[in-house]
C-alpha positions in Angstrom: 22.3 -13.0 15.7 18.5 -12.4 15.9 16.3 -13.5 13.1 15.0 -10.6 11.1 12.3 -10.3 8.4 12.8 -9.6 4.7 12.0 -5.9 4.9 14.6 -5.5 7.7 17.1 -7.4 5.6 16.5 -5.0 2.6 17.0 -2.0 5.0 20.2 -3.5 6.5 21.8 -4.1 3.1 20.7 -0.6 1.9 22.2 0.9 5.1 25.4 -1.1 4.5 25.7 0.3 1.0 24.9 3.8 2.3 27.6 3.7 4.9 30.3 3.1 2.2 32.4 5.9 0.9 30.4 8.3 -1.3 30.1 6.9 -4.8 32.0 3.7 -3.8 30.9 0.6 -5.7 31.4 -2.8 -4.1 31.5 -6.2 -5.6 29.0 -8.9 -4.5 31.6 -10.7 -2.4 32.5 -7.7 -0.3 28.8 -6.8 0.2 28.0 -10.4 1.2 30.9 -10.5 3.7 29.9 -7.2 5.2 26.2 -8.2 5.4 27.0 -11.5 7.1 28.5 -9.5 10.0 25.0 -7.8 10.4 22.7 -10.8 10.0 22.8 -14.5 9.1 22.5 -15.1 5.4 24.1 -16.7 2.4 25.4 -15.2 -0.8 22.3 -16.2 -2.8 20.0 -14.3 -0.5 22.3 -11.2 -0.7 22.2 -11.4 -4.5 18.4 -11.5 -4.4 18.3 -8.6 -2.0 20.7 -6.6 -4.2 18.6 -7.4 -7.3 15.5 -6.1 -5.5 17.3 -2.9 -4.6 18.3 -2.5 -8.2 14.7 -3.2 -9.4 13.4 -0.6 -7.0 16.1 1.8 -8.3 17.7 2.2 -4.8 20.9 0.7 -6.1 22.7 0.5 -9.5 24.8 -2.3 -10.8 27.5 -2.5 -13.4 30.1 -5.1 -14.5 33.8 -4.6 -14.8 36.2 -7.0 -16.4 39.1 -8.4 -14.3 42.0 -10.2 -15.8 42.8 -13.5 -14.1 46.0 -15.3 -15.0 45.9 -19.0 -14.3 49.3 -19.9 -15.7 51.7 -18.4 -18.2 49.7 -19.8 -21.1 46.2 -19.2 -19.8 44.7 -15.9 -19.2 41.0 -15.4 -18.2 38.8 -12.4 -18.1 36.2 -12.4 -15.4 33.3 -10.0 -15.2 32.8 -8.7 -11.6 29.4 -7.2 -10.7 29.5 -4.1 -8.6 26.7 -2.4 -6.7 26.3 1.2 -5.7 23.6 3.0 -3.8 21.7 5.7 -5.7 20.5 9.1 -4.5 17.0 7.7 -4.2 18.4 4.9 -2.1 20.1 7.3 0.2 17.0 9.3 0.6 14.8 6.3 1.0 16.9 4.8 3.8 17.1 8.2 5.6 13.3 8.4 5.6 12.8 5.0 7.2 13.3 2.5 4.4 11.2 -0.5 3.7 10.2 -1.1 7.3 8.9 2.4 7.8 7.1 2.3 4.4 5.3 -1.0 5.4 4.4 0.5 8.8 2.9 3.5 7.0 1.0 1.3 4.6 -0.5 -0.7 7.5 -1.5 2.5 9.4 -3.1 3.9 6.2 -4.9 0.6 5.6 -6.2 0.7 9.2 -7.2 4.3 8.8 -9.0 3.6 5.5 -10.8 0.6 7.1 -12.0 2.8 9.9 -13.2 5.4 7.4 -15.0 2.7 5.4 -16.7 1.4 8.5 -17.8 4.9 9.4 -19.0 5.5 5.9 -21.1 2.3 6.0 -22.6 3.3 9.3 -23.5 6.8 7.9 -25.0 5.1 4.8 -27.1 2.8 7.0 -28.3 5.8 9.0 -29.1 7.7 5.8 -31.1 4.7 4.5 -33.1 4.5 7.7 -33.9 8.3 7.6 -34.9 8.0 3.9 -37.3 5.1 4.7 -38.7 7.2 7.6 -39.3 10.2 5.3 -40.9 7.9 2.7 -43.3 6.4 5.3 -44.0 9.8 6.6 -44.8 11.0 3.1 -47.2 8.0 2.6 -48.9 8.7 5.9 -49.2 12.4 5.2 -50.8 11.6 1.8 -53.3 9.2 3.4 -54.2 11.8 6.1 -54.5 14.6 3.4 -56.8 12.3 1.4 -58.9 11.5 4.4 -59.2 15.2 5.3 -60.2 16.0 1.8 -62.9 13.3 2.0 -64.1 14.6 5.4 -64.3 18.2 4.3 -66.1 17.4 1.1 -68.3 14.6 2.4 -71.6 16.5 1.9 -70.7 17.2 -1.7 -69.6 13.7 -2.3 -72.8 12.3 -0.7 -74.9 14.5 -2.9 -73.0 13.5 -6.0 -73.4 9.8 -5.0 -77.1 10.3 -4.4 -77.5 12.1 -7.8 -75.6 9.4 -9.7 -77.2 6.3 -8.3 -80.7 7.5 -7.4 
């Protein structure tokens, strides 16, 4: 069996639960045996996967007592843990599961990174244009001042002469 990543394992276990009879709960042992036919794993990993599915609300768990008779004088009660897929779990696996969600997350991150790069480029262009307008304004002010001085040079010279002579 080929090695698969954790997201694929989550999807495979969820698919296994989804393929069971509707509203059929399975004990951990049966799930572990069924999953071992799909990919290489141990029961500890299957329990971790099932707990993740319960945490994400794609599966529910409940315990049911089972009487176990060891001998005529000893009787034990064992709690068996059962797992069942939820409606959200069925919908989630039909829409692509964990692998599809991760692919979507990566494509969105790539798209957002592209948008951020474009935004930085636009901001740099805007800054360059703002500096150009600022320098143009300074140049226009200097030219206007020089034109004013040129146009009023006779009046300024007369005023200068009047003040200092």
